[in-house]
C-alpha positions as CSV (number, residue, x, y, z in Angstrom):
1,M,128.2,100.6,90.6
2,A,126.6,103.0,87.9
3,H,126.1,99.2,87.1
4,S,124.9,97.6,89.9
5,W,121.5,97.3,91.0
6,F,122.1,99.3,94.6
7,P,124.8,101.6,95.4
8,Q,127.3,100.6,97.6
9,W,126.8,102.6,100.4
10,H,130.0,104.8,102.2
11,K,129.6,104.8,106.2
12,K,130.1,109.1,107.2
13,T,129.4,110.9,110.1
14,A,127.3,113.8,110.4
15,T,130.2,116.3,111.0
16,D,131.9,115.4,107.9
17,E,132.8,118.0,105.5
18,D,129.3,119.6,104.9
19,G,127.5,117.3,107.0
20,I,124.6,116.0,104.3
21,I,124.4,112.5,104.1
22,A,124.1,111.2,100.2
23,P,121.6,108.4,98.7
24,D,124.4,106.3,98.5
25,E,126.0,107.1,102.1
26,T,124.8,105.9,105.4
27,L,125.7,106.4,109.1
28,P,126.6,104.1,111.5
29,L,124.2,101.6,112.6
30,G,123.2,103.3,115.7
31,Q,122.6,106.4,114.4
32,T,121.0,105.1,111.4
33,V,118.5,102.9,113.1
34,I,117.9,106.5,115.6
35,L,116.9,108.1,111.9
36,G,115.1,105.5,111.1
37,L,112.6,105.9,114.3
38,Q,112.2,109.2,113.4
39,H,111.1,108.9,110.1
40,A,108.1,106.4,111.7
41,V,107.2,109.0,114.0
42,A,107.1,111.2,111.1
43,M,104.9,108.9,109.1
44,F,103.0,108.4,111.9
45,G,100.1,110.6,112.0
46,A,98.8,110.4,108.5
47,T,99.5,106.7,108.4
48,V,97.5,105.7,111.1
49,L,94.6,109.1,110.6
50,M,94.1,108.2,107.1
51,P,92.9,104.0,107.8
52,L,91.1,105.6,110.4
53,L,88.9,108.1,107.9
54,M,88.3,105.1,105.8
55,G,87.6,102.3,108.2
56,L,90.6,100.7,107.1
57,D,92.8,98.1,110.4
58,P,95.7,100.8,112.1
59,N,98.0,98.0,112.5
60,L,97.7,96.7,109.4
61,S,98.1,99.7,107.4
62,I,101.3,100.7,109.6
63,M,102.4,97.1,108.6
64,M,101.9,97.7,104.8
65,S,104.0,101.0,105.0
66,G,106.3,99.3,106.0
67,I,106.5,96.1,103.6
68,G,105.5,99.0,100.7
69,T,108.9,101.4,101.3
70,L,110.7,97.9,101.5
71,L,109.6,97.1,98.7
72,F,109.9,100.4,97.0
73,F,113.7,100.8,98.2
74,L,114.2,96.8,96.5
75,V,112.8,98.6,93.1
76,T,114.8,101.7,93.3
77,G,118.0,99.6,94.0
78,G,118.3,101.8,97.1
79,R,118.1,104.9,95.1
80,V,115.3,107.1,96.0
81,P,115.3,108.1,99.5
82,S,111.4,107.8,100.3
83,Y,108.8,106.5,102.9
84,L,105.1,104.7,101.7
85,G,102.8,105.4,104.1
86,S,98.3,105.6,104.1
87,S,97.5,108.1,100.7
88,A,94.6,110.9,101.6
89,A,93.7,110.9,98.0
90,F,92.1,107.4,98.4
91,V,89.9,108.7,101.9
92,G,86.7,110.0,99.5
93,V,86.8,107.5,97.2
94,V,87.2,104.3,99.5
95,I,84.3,106.4,101.6
96,A,81.6,106.7,99.0
97,V,81.6,103.0,97.3
98,T,81.1,101.6,100.9
99,G,79.1,104.6,102.3
100,F,81.2,103.8,105.6
101,N,79.8,106.7,108.5
102,G,83.5,107.5,110.0
103,Q,82.7,105.1,113.1
104,G,85.5,101.9,114.1
105,L,86.2,99.5,110.8
106,N,84.4,99.7,107.6
107,P,82.2,96.2,107.2
108,H,82.6,97.0,102.8
109,L,85.7,97.2,102.7
110,G,86.2,94.7,100.4
111,I,84.3,96.4,97.6
112,A,87.1,99.2,97.8
113,L,90.0,96.8,97.7
114,G,89.0,96.0,94.6
115,G,89.7,99.3,93.2
116,I,92.9,100.0,95.2
117,I,94.3,96.7,93.4
118,A,93.0,98.1,90.2
119,C,94.7,101.6,91.2
120,G,98.1,99.9,92.1
121,L,98.3,98.0,88.7
122,L,97.3,100.8,86.6
123,Y,99.9,102.8,88.7
124,T,102.4,100.0,88.2
125,L,102.0,100.0,83.9
126,I,102.6,103.8,83.9
127,G,105.7,103.4,85.4
128,A,106.7,101.2,83.2
129,V,106.1,103.3,80.4
130,V,107.6,105.9,82.2
131,I,110.6,103.0,82.8
132,K,110.5,103.7,78.7
133,A,109.9,106.8,77.6
134,G,110.6,109.3,80.2
135,T,108.6,111.4,81.8
136,D,108.0,114.4,79.3
137,W,104.6,112.8,78.7
138,I,103.2,113.0,82.0
139,E,104.3,116.5,82.5
140,R,102.7,117.7,79.2
141,L,99.4,115.3,80.0
142,M,99.1,117.2,83.7
143,P,101.4,120.2,84.0
144,P,101.5,121.8,87.9
145,V,97.8,124.0,86.7
146,V,96.4,120.6,86.5
147,T,97.8,118.5,89.0
148,G,97.4,121.7,91.9
149,A,93.7,122.0,90.8
150,V,93.0,118.1,91.3
151,V,94.7,118.2,94.6
152,M,92.5,121.0,95.9
153,A,89.4,119.8,94.4
154,I,90.2,116.5,96.6
155,G,90.4,118.5,99.9
156,L,87.0,120.5,98.8
157,N,85.8,117.3,98.2
158,L,86.6,115.8,101.4
159,A,85.3,118.9,103.9
160,P,81.5,117.6,103.6
161,I,82.7,114.5,105.3
162,A,84.6,115.4,108.1
163,V,82.3,118.4,108.8
164,R,79.3,115.0,109.1
165,S,81.4,113.2,111.9
166,V,81.9,115.9,114.3
167,S,78.3,117.2,114.3
168,A,76.4,114.7,116.2
169,S,76.4,116.6,119.4
170,V,76.8,120.2,120.5
171,F,80.2,118.5,122.6
172,D,81.5,116.8,119.6
173,S,81.4,120.4,117.6
174,W,82.9,121.8,120.0
175,M,85.3,119.3,120.6
176,A,87.0,119.1,117.2
177,V,87.3,123.0,117.4
178,L,89.3,122.2,120.5
179,T,91.5,119.6,118.7
180,I,92.0,122.1,115.8
181,L,92.9,124.8,118.0
182,C,95.1,122.1,119.3
183,I,96.9,120.9,115.8
184,G,97.3,125.1,115.5
185,T,99.1,125.7,118.4
186,V,101.2,123.5,117.9
187,A,101.9,124.1,114.7
188,V,102.7,128.1,115.5
189,F,104.4,128.0,118.6
190,T,106.3,125.0,118.6
191,R,110.3,124.5,117.0
192,G,111.5,121.7,115.6
193,M,111.0,117.5,115.1
194,V,107.8,118.8,117.3
195,Q,106.6,120.8,114.5
196,R,106.9,118.4,112.0
197,L,105.0,115.7,114.3
198,L,101.7,119.1,114.4
199,I,99.1,115.8,113.3
200,L,100.7,113.6,115.4
201,V,101.5,115.7,118.6
202,G,98.1,118.0,118.4
203,L,96.1,114.6,118.5
204,I,97.6,113.4,121.5
205,A,96.9,117.1,123.4
206,A,93.2,116.9,121.7
207,W,92.7,113.4,123.2
208,A,94.2,113.9,126.7
209,L,92.0,116.9,126.5
210,Y,88.9,114.8,125.5
211,A,89.7,112.3,128.7
212,L,89.4,115.2,131.6
213,L,86.3,116.6,130.0
214,T,84.7,113.5,129.6
215,N,85.9,111.0,132.0
216,G,87.2,113.6,135.0
217,F,83.9,115.9,133.9
218,A,81.4,113.7,132.7
219,L,80.7,116.0,129.6
220,G,80.3,113.4,127.0
221,K,80.9,109.8,126.5
222,P,84.2,108.9,128.3
223,V,87.0,106.9,126.6
224,D,86.8,103.0,126.9
225,F,90.4,101.6,127.5
226,S,88.6,97.8,128.5
227,A,89.6,96.7,124.9
228,L,93.6,98.0,125.2
229,A,93.9,96.6,128.7
230,S,92.4,93.4,126.8
231,A,95.3,93.7,123.7
232,P,98.2,90.9,123.8
233,W,101.1,92.8,122.9
234,L,102.2,90.8,119.9
235,G,99.5,89.1,117.1
236,F,99.4,89.3,113.2
237,P,96.2,92.3,112.6
238,P,93.1,90.8,110.3
239,L,93.5,90.3,106.4
240,T,90.4,91.2,104.4
241,A,89.7,90.0,101.1
242,P,88.8,92.1,98.0
243,V,86.1,92.1,95.7
244,F,85.9,93.1,92.5
245,S,83.5,95.5,91.9
246,F,83.6,97.3,88.1
247,S,81.4,100.7,89.3
248,A,84.1,100.6,92.1
249,I,87.0,99.5,90.2
250,T,86.1,103.3,88.1
251,M,86.0,104.9,90.7
252,I,89.3,104.8,92.5
253,A,91.5,103.4,89.6
254,P,91.8,107.3,88.1
255,V,93.6,108.6,92.0
256,A,97.1,106.7,90.3
257,V,96.9,109.8,88.2
258,I,97.1,111.9,91.5
259,L,99.9,109.0,92.8
260,V,101.2,110.4,89.7
261,A,101.8,113.9,89.9
262,E,102.6,114.0,93.9
263,N,105.3,111.5,93.5
264,L,107.0,113.1,90.5
265,G,106.8,116.2,92.6
266,H,108.0,114.5,96.0
267,I,111.1,112.7,93.7
268,K,111.9,116.6,91.6
269,A,111.7,118.2,95.2
270,V,114.5,114.9,96.9
271,A,116.6,115.6,93.6
272,G,116.6,120.0,94.7
273,M,118.0,118.9,97.6
274,T,120.8,116.7,97.2
275,G,122.1,117.6,94.3
276,R,121.6,113.8,92.2
277,N,120.0,113.3,88.8
278,L,116.5,110.7,89.9
279,D,115.4,111.1,86.5
280,P,116.7,107.5,85.5
281,Y,114.9,106.2,88.7
282,I,111.3,107.7,88.4
283,G,109.6,104.8,86.4
284,R,111.1,102.2,89.2
285,A,109.9,104.9,91.7
286,F,105.9,105.0,90.5
287,V,106.8,100.7,89.8
288,G,107.5,100.5,93.4
289,D,104.6,102.6,94.4
290,G,102.0,101.1,92.6
291,L,103.7,97.1,93.5
292,A,102.9,98.4,97.4
293,T,99.4,99.9,96.3
294,L,98.6,96.8,94.7
295,L,100.1,95.1,98.1
296,S,98.8,96.7,100.6
297,G,95.1,96.9,98.7
298,S,94.9,93.1,98.3
299,V,95.2,92.3,102.0
300,G,92.8,95.0,103.6
301,G,95.6,97.9,103.7
302,S,95.1,101.5,102.0
303,G,97.2,102.9,99.1
304,V,100.6,104.4,99.3
305,T,102.2,107.2,98.3
306,T,105.7,109.0,98.9
307,Y,105.3,111.1,102.5
308,A,106.3,115.1,102.3
309,E,106.9,114.4,106.0
310,N,110.0,112.3,105.8
311,I,111.2,115.2,102.9
312,G,110.7,117.7,105.8
313,V,113.5,115.2,108.2
314,M,115.2,115.3,105.6
315,A,115.5,119.0,104.4
316,V,116.2,119.1,108.4
317,T,118.9,116.3,109.1
318,R,120.3,116.7,105.9
319,V,120.8,113.0,105.9
320,Y,119.2,111.3,102.7
321,S,120.8,107.9,103.2
322,T,118.3,105.1,102.2
323,L,119.1,103.3,104.6
324,A,117.8,105.2,107.2
325,F,113.8,104.2,105.6
326,V,114.8,100.1,105.7
327,A,115.3,101.2,109.5
328,A,112.3,102.9,109.4
329,A,110.4,100.0,107.6
330,L,111.9,97.7,110.3
331,I,110.2,100.1,113.1
332,A,106.7,100.3,111.2
333,L,106.7,96.0,111.0
334,L,107.2,95.6,114.6
335,L,104.3,98.5,115.2
336,G,102.1,96.4,113.1
337,F,102.5,93.1,115.3
338,S,101.5,94.6,118.4
339,P,97.5,94.3,119.0
340,K,98.0,96.8,121.8
341,F,99.2,99.6,119.8
342,G,96.4,99.2,117.5
343,A,93.8,99.0,120.9
344,L,96.0,102.2,121.7
345,I,95.0,104.1,118.2
346,H,91.1,103.0,118.8
347,T,90.8,105.2,121.6
348,I,91.2,108.6,120.3
349,P,87.3,110.2,120.3
350,A,85.0,110.4,117.3
351,P,85.4,113.9,117.5
352,V,89.6,114.7,118.5
353,I,90.0,112.4,114.6
354,G,87.1,114.6,113.1
355,G,88.6,117.6,114.0
356,A,92.1,116.2,112.7
357,S,90.8,115.8,109.7
358,I,89.2,118.8,108.7
359,V,92.6,119.6,109.6
360,V,94.1,117.4,107.0
361,F,91.5,117.9,104.3
362,G,92.6,121.5,104.4
363,L,96.0,121.5,104.2
364,I,95.4,119.1,101.0
365,A,93.7,121.7,99.1
366,V,95.7,124.3,100.7
367,A,98.9,121.9,99.1
368,G,96.6,122.7,95.6
369,A,97.5,126.2,95.8
370,R,100.8,125.8,96.9
371,I,102.0,123.7,93.4
372,W,100.1,126.4,91.4
373,L,102.8,129.3,94.0
374,Q,106.0,126.8,93.1
375,N,105.6,127.2,89.6
376,Q,104.1,130.4,89.4
377,V,101.0,129.4,87.7
378,D,99.5,132.3,85.6
379,L,95.5,132.4,86.4
380,N,94.7,135.4,84.3
381,K,94.9,133.0,81.3
382,N,91.5,132.2,80.6
383,G,92.6,128.5,79.8
384,N,93.8,128.2,83.3
385,L,91.3,129.8,85.2
386,I,87.9,127.9,82.9
387,M,89.7,124.7,83.7
388,V,90.6,125.4,87.5
389,A,87.2,127.0,88.1
390,V,85.6,123.3,86.3
391,T,87.7,121.5,88.6
392,L,87.4,122.8,92.0
393,V,83.2,123.2,91.2
394,L,83.5,119.6,90.2
395,G,85.0,117.6,93.4
396,A,83.7,120.2,96.0
397,G,80.0,120.0,94.7
398,D,81.0,116.1,94.0
399,F,79.4,115.9,90.5
400,S,79.0,112.4,89.5
401,L,78.5,111.6,85.8
402,K,76.8,108.0,85.0
403,I,78.2,106.8,82.0
404,G,77.2,103.3,80.7
405,A,76.4,101.4,83.9
406,F,79.1,102.8,86.2
407,T,78.7,106.1,87.6
408,L,82.3,107.9,87.8
409,G,82.2,110.1,91.2
410,G,84.1,113.5,92.0
411,I,87.1,113.1,92.3
412,G,87.1,111.1,89.0
413,T,84.9,113.8,87.1
414,A,87.6,116.3,88.7
415,T,90.4,115.0,87.9
416,F,88.8,113.5,84.1
417,G,88.0,116.7,83.6
418,A,90.8,118.6,84.1
419,I,93.2,117.0,82.2
420,I,90.6,117.0,79.5
421,L,89.8,120.7,79.9
422,H,93.4,121.1,80.2
423,A,94.3,119.1,76.6
424,I,92.0,121.4,75.3
425,L,91.8,124.3,75.9
426,R,95.8,124.6,75.8
427,Y,95.9,124.4,71.8
428,R,93.9,127.8,70.8
429,R,96.5,129.6,69.0
430,I,96.7,133.5,69.0
431,T,97.1,134.8,65.8
432,P,99.4,137.9,65.3
433,L,97.1,140.6,64.1
434,S,99.5,141.1,61.3
435,E,98.0,138.0,60.2
436,T,94.5,139.0,61.0
437,G,94.7,142.1,58.5
438,I,93.2,144.4,61.1
439,V,95.4,147.3,61.5
440,R,94.8,149.7,64.6
441,Q,94.3,152.8,64.3
442,N,94.7,156.0,66.9
443,R,91.9,157.5,67.9
């Protein structure tokens, strides 16, 4: 098995031994399909919300998440249990390069797709280097103090976008508040799988509340169901051709750094849960994720990444079989080929999406702090403190830096600023007092 590309999956049941189903084991077909459905639902909230925030077609994004997951499965030889969905790291840069206003489909999407393709290519090249050289150089270049700062900066950079999207009217602002309360209520007062799907369930509750207030009491713009009624059940989603712009590429390609850090953390987490050494497959995972991003961007989809939501499902179910993700990918493909499903997504009101985005972007920022806590980052060190402080302000303030003919946006300056500052400040050598000739005297 060690010399074969794919493992030989052994069939087990959830009641065998300790109930853990390893990556190279599988449940009976029916149980595998049910678990695949659960994983598809787990990724659903973010994989639908992120494309909507960027003005992408949700059908195509869902379909490409399924295709990307299958490609990831093939490249990793079915040894790394992960689902690839739309990455939040692309939201800010896509909006920045296209000037998207947050409503409907993005009319300038093509220019962002060229950048997404470049990001996927860079990510793939990093994966090829990791296959040859290992991951030590990545962990030295981007330790937890750097990745945490960059992730937090991304969340803060997106904050003004979310707030502006719900500021069109007083009703929209209050509806965003109600959406936040719906999501918060699900997060705190539910348990099990419902709690895992807090974004999706909260969106549904807020959507129903919006429909009641507008269609029922005429307090705002009513929900329009005409497109849903006329949409066919089956059909191919529309494709968008990429446009290659040097300035867009320089803004979006650096997102590969975030995807590398995110994917590395997820794989380490899965390895810890499964008790399997997944380090030999990290390079393959980067290549698979990079190729999936490249392929998605080439037809009009979002860049993709491994999903923490699905890691949560694995932690709850204790089923790590990679075949469950094949089932999830096939389910996503079926949803992608249903225009009626896409029309249903587009009935979600803008204030509800805006309220959900406030929660999601806030969670991204908090995820950066969680990285620091989990890795016991010491912010008492002046080098760490200065690097973090500068990175957060660059990201939150959307600091742009003009370099020749192109402009590096806030997320780009925050990312490269964090890496460069850490590389400079970490090499300060502390000279012992005995070497300085200074003698401490008691007073």
